[in-house]
C-alpha positions in Angstrom: 93.8 96.2 95.4 90.4 97.1 96.9 88.8 96.9 93.5 90.3 93.4 93.0 89.1 92.2 96.4 85.7 93.8 96.5 84.8 95.0 93.0 83.7 98.5 92.1 82.3 100.4 95.0 79.6 101.9 92.8 78.2 98.3 92.4 77.3 98.6 96.1 75.4 101.8 95.5 78.2 104.1 96.6 78.9 107.2 94.4 82.1 107.4 92.4 84.6 109.7 94.2 85.2 113.0 92.6 88.9 113.0 93.8 91.9 110.8 93.7 92.6 108.0 96.1 93.6 109.3 99.6 92.8 112.9 98.7 90.1 112.6 101.4 89.6 110.5 104.5 89.1 106.9 103.6 86.2 105.0 105.1 87.6 101.9 106.8 85.0 99.3 107.7 85.0 95.5 107.6 81.2 95.6 107.7 80.0 98.4 105.4 80.2 96.6 102.0 78.6 93.5 103.4 75.7 95.5 104.9 75.3 97.3 101.6 75.4 94.1 99.6 72.7 92.5 101.8 70.5 95.6 101.7 70.8 96.4 105.4 72.0 99.9 104.5 70.7 102.1 101.7 72.9 104.7 100.2 71.2 108.1 99.7 72.6 111.2 98.1 73.1 114.5 99.9 70.2 116.0 101.9 68.5 118.8 99.9 66.1 119.9 102.6 64.0 118.9 105.6 60.3 118.5 104.9 58.1 118.0 108.0 58.9 114.6 109.3 60.9 113.7 106.3 64.1 114.4 104.4 64.2 115.2 100.7 67.4 114.2 99.0 69.3 115.7 96.1 67.9 113.1 93.7 64.3 114.1 94.7 63.6 111.0 96.8 62.0 111.5 100.2 62.2 109.4 103.4 60.2 109.7 106.6 62.6 109.7 109.5 62.5 109.4 113.3 65.9 110.8 114.0 68.5 112.9 112.2 72.1 112.6 113.4 73.9 115.7 112.2 77.6 114.8 111.8 79.6 117.5 110.1 83.0 117.1 111.6 85.1 119.4 113.7 84.6 123.1 114.3 87.9 124.4 115.8 87.3 127.0 118.4 89.1 128.3 121.5 86.5 129.8 123.7 88.8 129.4 126.7 91.3 132.0 125.3 90.6 135.6 126.1 89.8 137.1 122.6 91.3 140.5 123.6 94.7 139.0 124.6 94.9 136.2 122.0 93.6 138.1 118.9 96.0 136.4 116.6 94.9 132.9 117.6 92.4 132.3 114.9 90.6 129.2 113.5 88.9 130.7 110.5 87.9 127.9 108.2 89.4 125.5 110.7 92.9 126.6 109.8 95.2 127.3 112.8 98.6 128.8 112.2 100.9 126.6 114.4 104.5 125.9 113.9 104.8 122.1 113.6 101.1 122.0 114.6 102.0 122.9 118.2 103.4 126.5 118.6 101.7 129.8 117.9 104.5 132.1 116.8 102.6 135.1 118.0 102.2 133.8 121.5 105.4 132.5 123.1 104.6 129.9 125.8 101.2 128.9 124.3 101.2 125.3 123.0 98.6 123.1 121.4 98.8 119.4 122.1 96.8 116.9 120.0 95.4 119.5 117.6 96.2 117.2 114.7 94.3 114.6 112.6 96.8 111.8 111.9 96.6 109.0 109.4 97.3 106.6 112.2 97.0 106.7 116.0 97.0 110.1 117.7 98.4 109.1 121.2 102.0 108.4 120.2 102.1 111.7 118.3 100.6 113.6 121.2 103.2 112.0 123.4 105.9 113.1 121.0 104.4 116.7 121.0 104.4 116.7 124.8 108.1 115.7 124.9 109.0 118.6 122.5 106.9 121.0 124.6 108.7 119.8 127.7 112.0 120.5 125.9 110.8 124.1 125.1 109.4 124.8 128.6 112.6 123.5 130.4 115.0 125.3 128.1 116.5 122.1 126.6 115.3 123.4 123.2 114.7 126.7 121.5 112.4 127.7 118.7 113.6 129.1 115.4 113.0 132.8 114.5 109.4 133.8 113.8 109.9 134.2 110.0 111.2 130.6 109.8 108.2 129.3 111.8 105.8 131.2 109.6 107.5 129.8 106.5 107.0 126.3 107.8 103.3 127.0 108.5 102.9 128.2 104.9 104.7 125.2 103.5 102.5 122.9 105.6 99.3 124.5 104.4 100.5 124.4 100.7 101.3 120.7 101.1 97.8 120.0 102.4 96.2 122.0 99.6 98.1 120.0 97.0 97.3 116.6 98.5 93.7 116.8 99.8 90.5 118.1 98.4 89.6 121.6 99.5 87.6 121.0 102.7 87.5 122.2 106.3 88.0 118.6 107.2 91.6 118.5 106.0 93.2 121.4 107.8 94.9 119.3 110.6 96.1 116.3 108.6 99.5 114.7 109.4 101.0 111.4 108.2 101.9 109.4 111.3 105.4 108.4 110.4 106.3 111.6 108.6 105.1 113.8 111.5 106.8 111.6 114.1 110.1 112.1 112.2 109.4 115.8 111.9 109.0 116.2 115.7 112.2 114.1 116.3 114.1 116.3 113.9 112.7 119.5 115.5 113.7 118.3 118.9 117.3 117.8 117.7 117.3 121.2 115.9 115.8 122.9 118.9 118.5 121.5 121.2 121.2 122.7 118.8 119.5 126.2 118.7 119.6 126.7 122.5 
């Protein structure tokens, strides 16, 4: 549909993607293609190296620049957790082993709220997570056995690997509606478990 409405994105100077549609974060902008079409923005390839006051790009071109804004995404880290006490809480390669993206099976009572990257708004999902956490804290719900939680974590990671390009950017992805349903189902199952 985008191709019918706007034409090929490579006609605007953008590179052809090396992956399938929605296998990486889409760029959503009402203005980008217009700015590219009018020449207000110039597309450049990856940065090869910095050279004095300039940048050399992968195609060998060079631009003198005043400012470089380094935007690489998220680096997940938990400096507020005592490393000796929470040794199993790891974020190597931005992967965090959390049941339903909230509960660390190795640390009962430790919950992570909002450590997701939804395709959609985060606030309703964070609210749904907080309601589930409240169920767990007040005893209205119980968690499944640790092996079941670990199996869910493994299945989640495998689903990410099959859907998205391999990247540290895609370790927290959730689909808004699917994840919202998942939390609702988990709340019902947790209530039945208690």
